[in-house]
Every structure is written in structure tokens, then in C-alpha cells.
C-alpha positions as CSV (number, residue, x, y, z in Angstrom):
1,X,-40.1,-40.9,-25.4
2,X,-37.0,-43.1,-25.7
3,X,-37.5,-46.8,-25.7
4,X,-35.8,-48.7,-22.9
5,X,-33.6,-50.6,-25.3
6,X,-32.4,-47.3,-26.9
7,X,-31.6,-45.8,-23.5
8,X,-29.8,-49.0,-22.5
9,X,-27.6,-48.9,-25.6
10,X,-26.6,-45.3,-24.9
11,X,-25.9,-46.1,-21.3
12,X,-23.7,-49.0,-22.2
13,X,-21.5,-46.7,-24.3
14,X,-21.4,-44.2,-21.5
15,X,-20.3,-46.8,-19.0
16,X,-17.5,-48.1,-21.2
17,X,-16.3,-44.5,-21.7
18,X,-16.4,-43.8,-17.9
19,X,-14.7,-47.0,-16.9
20,X,-12.0,-47.8,-19.5
21,X,-11.6,-51.5,-19.9
22,X,-14.9,-52.3,-18.2
23,X,-16.9,-55.3,-19.3
24,X,-20.6,-54.3,-19.6
25,X,-22.9,-57.3,-20.1
26,X,-26.5,-57.5,-21.0
27,X,-28.1,-60.1,-18.7
28,X,-30.6,-62.7,-20.0
29,X,-34.0,-61.9,-18.4
30,X,-35.2,-65.4,-19.1
31,X,-32.4,-67.0,-17.1
32,X,-33.2,-65.5,-13.7
33,X,-36.6,-63.7,-13.4
34,X,-36.0,-60.2,-12.2
35,X,-32.2,-60.1,-12.7
36,X,-31.2,-56.5,-13.6
37,X,-30.4,-55.6,-17.2
38,X,-26.7,-54.9,-17.0
39,X,-23.7,-56.2,-15.1
40,X,-20.7,-53.9,-15.1
41,X,-17.3,-55.4,-14.2
42,X,-14.3,-53.0,-13.6
43,X,-11.1,-53.3,-11.6
44,X,-12.3,-56.0,-9.2
45,X,-15.7,-54.2,-8.6
46,X,-19.1,-55.0,-10.1
47,X,-22.5,-53.4,-10.3
48,X,-26.0,-54.5,-11.4
49,X,-28.1,-51.8,-13.1
50,X,-31.8,-52.1,-14.0
51,X,-32.5,-49.7,-16.9
52,X,-35.9,-47.9,-17.0
53,X,-37.0,-45.5,-19.7
54,X,-38.5,-43.2,-17.0
55,X,-38.6,-43.0,-13.2
56,X,-42.2,-44.2,-13.0
57,X,-41.8,-47.2,-15.3
58,X,-43.2,-50.5,-14.0
59,X,-40.9,-52.8,-12.0
60,X,-41.0,-56.5,-12.7
61,X,-41.3,-59.0,-9.8
62,X,-38.0,-59.6,-8.0
63,X,-36.2,-56.6,-9.6
64,X,-36.2,-54.7,-6.3
65,X,-34.9,-57.9,-4.5
66,X,-31.9,-58.2,-6.8
67,X,-31.1,-54.5,-6.7
68,X,-31.2,-54.6,-2.9
69,X,-29.0,-57.7,-2.8
70,X,-26.5,-56.1,-5.2
71,X,-26.4,-53.0,-3.0
72,X,-25.4,-55.1,0.0
73,X,-22.8,-57.0,-1.9
74,X,-21.2,-54.2,-4.1
75,X,-23.5,-51.9,-6.1
76,X,-27.0,-52.0,-7.5
77,X,-29.4,-49.4,-8.8
78,X,-32.4,-48.6,-10.9
79,X,-31.2,-46.1,-13.5
80,X,-33.2,-43.9,-15.9
81,X,-32.6,-40.6,-17.6
82,X,-34.0,-38.6,-14.6
83,X,-31.5,-40.1,-12.1
84,X,-28.7,-41.1,-14.4
85,X,-26.3,-38.4,-13.3
86,X,-26.8,-39.3,-9.6
87,X,-26.5,-43.0,-10.1
88,X,-23.3,-42.7,-12.3
89,X,-21.8,-40.4,-9.7
90,X,-22.6,-43.0,-7.0
91,X,-21.2,-45.8,-9.2
92,X,-17.9,-43.8,-9.7
93,X,-17.7,-43.4,-5.9
94,X,-18.3,-47.1,-5.3
95,X,-15.7,-48.1,-8.0
96,X,-13.2,-45.6,-6.6
97,X,-12.9,-44.0,-10.1
């Protein structure tokens, strides 16, 4: 099984390839408890992505809150290998890519 950090590193590379010129930042989990792992900035749009190594992985307190808030504002999602294709497709649609 892939560790979350390994999955996250691969995902960051994939996001940069999908959205040329994007800024993909790793968020500090100690700054705001529950803030999603990654912020993606691209062409005036943004997304918050919470990486999980599998769909059934435990969610920390407040993670769902921040994903839901990001969805209302621009884009937010939990992403894991099982739903990656769907989430990245939805992100492309949201970003107009």
C-alpha cells in the first residue's frame, strides 16, 4: 500500500503537468487544524485537495468542513487513488481546462 506522502508527491507532479504554470502548495497542517493537504492555483482559479491513501482512510476533524467550504467557494475534494480520475476530471471542468 502506498503511503499518503508518496501518493501526494505523485499527485503534485500530475497536477503540474495537467495545469501548466500552476502553483501547487503543500499546506501546513499545524497552522489550521483540518485544512486540506494541497492548494492548487491556476489561471485565477483555486482548489483545496485532501489526499488520502485509500477511500476508507480516516478523516481528521474539520477536514470535511474545509472541503465543503472550498466547494462552495471554488473547488474542494478528497482525492485518493480510487477516485483520482473522477476528481481530476471534475477539477479540469472547474478550472475550464
